[in-house]
C-alpha positions in Angstrom: -13.7 63.0 -18.4 -12.8 59.4 -18.1 -14.2 58.1 -21.4 -12.6 59.2 -24.6 -13.8 58.5 -28.0 -11.0 58.9 -30.4 -10.6 58.6 -34.1 -7.3 57.0 -34.4 -4.7 58.9 -36.3 -2.5 57.9 -39.1 0.1 56.3 -36.8 -2.5 53.6 -36.1 -3.4 53.2 -39.7 -6.5 55.3 -39.9 -7.2 58.9 -40.8 -10.2 61.2 -40.5 -11.1 60.9 -44.2 -14.4 61.4 -45.9 -14.7 57.6 -46.1 -14.8 57.4 -42.3 -17.4 60.1 -42.2 -19.6 57.8 -44.3 -19.4 55.2 -41.6 -17.7 52.1 -42.9 -19.0 50.1 -40.0 -20.8 49.9 -36.7 -18.3 51.2 -34.2 -18.1 54.7 -35.6 -21.8 55.2 -34.7 -21.3 54.4 -31.0 -20.4 57.5 -29.0 -21.9 57.3 -25.5 -20.4 55.2 -22.7 -22.5 54.9 -19.5 -21.4 53.2 -16.3 -24.4 51.1 -15.2 -23.4 49.3 -12.1 -20.7 48.0 -9.8 -20.2 44.3 -10.2 -18.8 43.4 -6.8 -21.1 41.3 -4.6 -21.2 41.3 -0.8 -18.5 38.7 -0.5 -16.1 41.1 -2.1 -15.3 39.2 -5.3 -13.7 41.5 -8.0 -12.4 41.3 -11.6 -15.6 40.9 -13.7 -15.1 38.7 -16.7 -18.0 37.2 -18.7 -21.0 39.3 -19.8 -24.0 37.3 -20.9 -27.5 38.6 -21.8 -30.3 36.4 -20.7 -32.3 35.1 -23.7 -35.4 34.2 -21.6 -37.0 34.8 -18.2 -36.4 31.9 -15.9 -36.1 31.5 -12.1 -34.4 34.6 -10.7 -33.4 35.9 -14.1 -35.5 38.2 -16.3 -35.1 38.3 -20.1 -32.4 40.7 -21.2 -30.8 40.8 -17.7 -27.0 40.9 -17.8 -25.1 38.2 -16.0 -21.5 39.0 -15.0 -19.1 36.6 -13.2 -16.0 37.4 -11.1 -12.6 35.8 -11.5 -10.9 37.2 -8.4 -11.8 36.9 -4.7 -11.9 39.8 -2.2 -8.1 39.6 -1.8 -7.8 40.2 -5.6 -6.3 36.8 -6.1 -7.0 35.5 -9.6 -8.8 32.2 -10.1 -10.6 32.3 -6.8 -13.8 34.2 -7.7 -17.0 32.2 -7.2 -19.8 34.6 -7.8 -22.2 35.6 -10.6 -24.2 38.9 -10.3 -27.4 39.8 -12.2 -27.9 43.4 -13.5 -31.5 44.2 -14.4 -31.7 47.0 -17.0 -35.3 47.9 -16.2 -34.8 48.3 -12.4 -31.1 49.3 -12.7 -30.4 47.0 -9.7 -27.7 44.4 -9.3 -28.3 41.2 -7.3 -26.4 38.1 -6.5 -27.4 35.3 -8.8 -25.0 32.6 -7.6 -22.2 32.0 -5.2 -20.6 28.6 -5.9 -18.7 26.7 -3.2 -15.0 27.3 -3.6 -14.2 23.6 -3.2 -16.3 21.4 -5.4 -15.2 17.8 -5.5 -15.9 17.3 -9.2 -14.0 20.5 -10.3 -10.3 19.8 -10.0 -8.5 22.5 -8.1 -11.5 24.4 -6.9 -13.5 27.2 -8.5 -12.4 30.4 -10.2 -15.0 31.6 -12.7 -13.8 32.6 -16.2 -15.2 34.4 -19.3 -16.6 31.0 -20.5 -20.3 31.5 -19.6 -23.7 31.3 -21.3 -27.3 31.1 -20.5 -29.4 28.7 -22.6 -33.0 29.2 -23.8 -34.0 26.4 -21.4 -32.8 28.6 -18.5 -29.6 26.6 -17.6 -26.5 28.6 -17.0 -23.1 27.1 -17.8 -19.9 28.7 -16.6 -16.2 27.7 -16.8 -13.7 27.5 -13.9 -10.0 27.9 -14.1 -9.0 27.8 -10.5 -5.9 28.8 -8.5 -4.9 28.7 -4.9 -2.5 31.7 -4.8 -3.7 33.8 -7.7 -1.2 32.5 -10.2 -0.9 29.5 -12.6 1.7 28.0 -10.3 -1.2 26.5 -8.3 -3.6 26.1 -11.2 -6.1 23.3 -11.2 -7.5 21.8 -14.4 -10.9 23.3 -13.8 -14.3 22.3 -15.1 -17.6 23.5 -16.5 -20.4 24.1 -13.9 -24.1 23.9 -14.7 -26.5 26.0 -12.7 -30.3 26.1 -12.6 -32.1 29.5 -13.2 -32.0 30.1 -9.4 -28.3 29.9 -9.2 -28.1 26.4 -7.8 -25.2 24.2 -8.9 -26.7 21.0 -10.4 -23.9 19.4 -12.5 -20.1 19.6 -13.1 -18.3 18.5 -16.2 -14.6 17.7 -16.2 -12.2 15.3 -17.9 -9.1 15.0 -20.1 -10.4 17.4 -22.8 -11.3 20.1 -20.3 -8.3 22.1 -18.9 -8.8 25.7 -18.1 -12.1 26.6 -19.9 -11.2 30.2 -20.6 -12.8 32.4 -23.2 -16.2 33.6 -24.3 -18.4 30.8 -25.5 -19.9 30.6 -29.0 -23.3 28.9 -28.7 -25.9 27.4 -31.1 -29.0 26.9 -29.0 -32.0 25.0 -30.4 -33.9 24.7 -27.1 -33.8 21.0 -26.6 -30.2 20.7 -27.8 -27.2 23.0 -27.9 -23.7 23.2 -29.2 -21.0 25.0 -27.2 -17.6 26.1 -28.4 -15.1 26.8 -25.6 -11.4 27.5 -25.6 -9.2 25.5 -23.3 -6.0 27.3 -22.2 -4.8 25.4 -19.2 -3.0 22.3 -20.6 0.3 22.0 -18.8 0.7 25.8 -18.3 3.4 26.2 -15.6 3.8 29.0 -13.1 4.6 32.5 -14.3 8.2 32.3 -13.1 9.1 29.5 -15.5 10.8 31.7 -18.2 11.9 31.0 -21.7 15.7 31.6 -21.7 15.5 33.3 -25.1 12.6 35.7 -24.5 12.8 36.0 -20.7 9.0 35.8 -20.7 7.0 32.9 -19.4 7.4 29.9 -21.7 4.9 29.7 -24.5 3.2 26.3 -25.1 1.2 25.5 -28.2 -1.4 23.3 -26.4 -4.5 25.4 -26.2 -7.6 24.0 -28.0 -11.2 24.9 -28.9 -13.6 22.2 -27.8 -17.0 21.6 -29.3 -19.5 20.2 -26.8 -22.9 18.7 -28.0 -25.7 18.8 -25.4 -29.2 17.4 -25.2 -31.5 19.1 -22.9 -34.4 17.0 -21.6 -37.4 19.0 -20.6 -37.2 20.1 -16.9 -33.8 18.4 -16.5 -30.2 19.6 -16.7 -28.3 19.5 -20.0 -26.6 16.2 -20.8 -23.1 16.3 -22.4 -23.3 13.8 -25.3 -20.2 14.3 -27.3 -17.0 16.3 -27.5 -14.8 17.2 -30.5 -11.6 19.3 -30.6 -12.1 21.6 -33.5 -8.9 23.7 -33.1 -5.5 22.8 -31.5 -1.9 23.9 -31.2 -2.9 27.4 -30.2 -0.5 29.5 -28.0 -0.9 29.8 -24.3 1.4 31.0 -21.5 1.3 32.1 -17.9 1.3 35.8 -17.0 1.9 37.2 -13.6 -0.4 40.2 -14.1 -3.1 38.6 -16.3 -3.0 35.0 -15.1 -2.5 33.6 -18.6 -2.7 34.4 -22.3 -4.6 32.1 -24.5 -7.4 32.0 -27.1 -10.3 34.1 -25.5 -13.0 35.3 -27.9 -15.1 33.0 -30.0 -17.8 33.9 -32.5 -19.6 31.5 -34.9 -20.6 32.9 -38.3 -23.7 32.1 -40.3 -21.6 30.1 -42.7 -20.4 27.9 -39.9 -17.0 29.5 -39.6 -15.8 29.9 -36.1 -13.6 33.0 -35.4 -11.3 33.1 -32.4 -8.9 35.6 -30.9 -5.4 34.1 -30.6 -4.0 36.7 -28.2 -0.4 35.5 -27.9 0.0 35.6 -31.7 -2.0 38.8 -32.0 -4.3 37.3 -34.6 -7.9 36.5 -35.3 -8.2 33.0 -36.8 -11.0 31.1 -38.5 -12.0 27.4 -38.2 -14.1 26.2 -41.1 -17.1 23.9 -40.8 -16.9 24.2 -37.0 -20.3 22.7 -36.2 -19.8 19.6 -38.4 -16.1 18.8 -38.7 -15.0 15.6 -37.0 -11.4 16.6 -36.5 -9.2 19.5 -35.4 -8.7 22.3 -37.8 -5.3 22.9 -36.2 -4.5 26.6 -35.7 -6.9 27.6 -38.5 -6.3 30.2 -41.0 -5.3 33.8 -40.1 -8.1 36.3 -40.8 -6.1 39.4 -39.7 -3.0 40.0 -37.7 -1.3 43.0 -36.0 -2.4 46.5 -37.0 -4.9 47.8 -34.5 -5.0 44.5 -32.7 -3.1 44.4 -29.4 -3.6 41.1 -27.6 -7.2 40.6 -28.8 -9.6 39.3 -26.2 -13.4 39.2 -26.5 -15.4 39.1 -29.7 -19.0 40.1 -30.5 -20.9 40.3 -33.8 -22.3 43.6 -35.0 -25.6 43.8 -36.9 -23.5 44.3 -40.1 -21.7 41.0 -39.4 -18.5 42.6 -38.5 -16.6 41.6 -35.3 -16.0 43.9 -32.4 -12.8 42.8 -30.7 -11.5 44.2 -27.4 -7.8 44.6 -26.9 -6.0 43.4 -23.8 -2.9 45.5 -24.2 -4.8 48.7 -24.3 -8.3 50.0 -23.7 -9.5 49.9 -27.3 -12.1 48.0 -29.2 -11.5 47.3 -32.9 -14.1 46.6 -35.6 -13.1 43.9 -38.1 -14.7 42.8 -41.3 -13.9 39.0 -41.2 -14.8 38.3 -44.7 -12.4 40.8 -46.1 -9.9 40.4 -43.3 -10.0 44.2 -42.9 -9.6 46.2 -39.7 -12.0 49.1 -40.0 -11.8 51.3 -37.0 -10.8 51.5 -33.4 -12.1 53.4 -30.4 -10.9 53.9 -26.8 -13.4 52.5 -24.3 -11.0 52.4 -21.3 -8.3 55.0 -20.9 -7.4 54.3 -17.3 -4.1 56.2 -16.9 -3.2 54.2 -13.9 -2.3 51.3 -16.1 0.5 51.2 -18.8 -0.6 51.3 -21.5 -4.0 52.8 -20.5 -6.8 50.3 -20.0 -4.3 47.4 -20.1 -5.9 44.0 -19.5 -9.4 45.1 -18.6 -11.8 44.2 -21.3 -12.6 40.5 -21.0 -16.4 40.7 -21.3 -18.4 42.0 -24.3 -21.9 41.5 -25.5 -24.1 43.3 -28.1 -27.3 44.8 -26.8 -30.4 42.8 -27.8 -31.6 45.6 -30.2 -28.1 46.0 -31.7 -27.9 49.7 -30.7 -24.8 49.3 -28.7 -22.9 46.9 -26.5 -22.1 46.0 -22.9 -18.6 45.6 -21.6 -16.9 45.2 -18.2 -13.9 47.2 -16.9 -12.3 44.8 -14.5 -10.0 47.5 -13.1 -13.1 49.4 -11.9 -15.4 46.4 -11.3 -18.1 48.0 -13.4 -20.5 47.2 -16.2 -20.6 49.8 -18.9 -23.0 50.3 -21.8 -21.8 51.8 -25.1 -24.6 53.3 -27.2 -25.3 55.7 -30.1 
């Protein structure tokens, strides 16, 4: 059986105590993992990254459809994927939503779709690109943000000096006729993976990654207009990686109190940026909410109904539940135990989204090119 649900033992900081039996959180109640669909379209793109649930029906998309983009092309080269597929939970069918031209003049370096993707209530889809020509950061382009209409047609491209490698899951405040996006930028000056730090013998770490806040207005029937940009976090760690393309801040989630939480994978932390929607300056590297423990290169983030964070690990196939207010790691569960990788499930879990009714969550396994649903 491929899926294992494990209560982690004392070696990982948890024991099967009566307290756990009382369900301290959300993750302990999720037990079933069902593979829903392959995410590879006809052009052969692989390595599914972003998972976005459609908030409305518009164009080719039905409300609650699941949009998934691909980071790699058919040759499994990272940063060359150009497609977004659409999984319909009602029909259980997957169709191609968009195939973006590989070379788009306004997107420096080409197109390689990342985990930075959202669909707005107005029907527009916005997705990040961090392109490469050979599958590594040695040929990295600065990238851009691409705006698609609900039929998958490219209608606008945003680039510029504040946009370099839009990388991780977006946090979004969507008011219909306006929206605020938070996107991590992990590409600034990242060299190729063979440029090593002489002390660590790993690729050199640069503290140049940011989180950028974008303010949009959305005229009725017209594409969103980018009206302002503010860097709300800076000095975050980023580095190239031969297997995983790069490490950088990946997951973003905005709390009801306007605190923005981010996974800082290289430092193995979750950080918080206060007053994220209103601040006019950078909050630097923020304050550390939790570090180490069950975290192992944290990637994607999603809120639970209890206002805890689900955090996927990049160094293994686990998802971790965190109470961000208390800074407490509550529980962990294997959701990918692929023994072909060391450690199992290494580097697979980039996309994560809570089901609309809160009864479980979607995630992608990029080693198997599949969309999976976890449920109670």
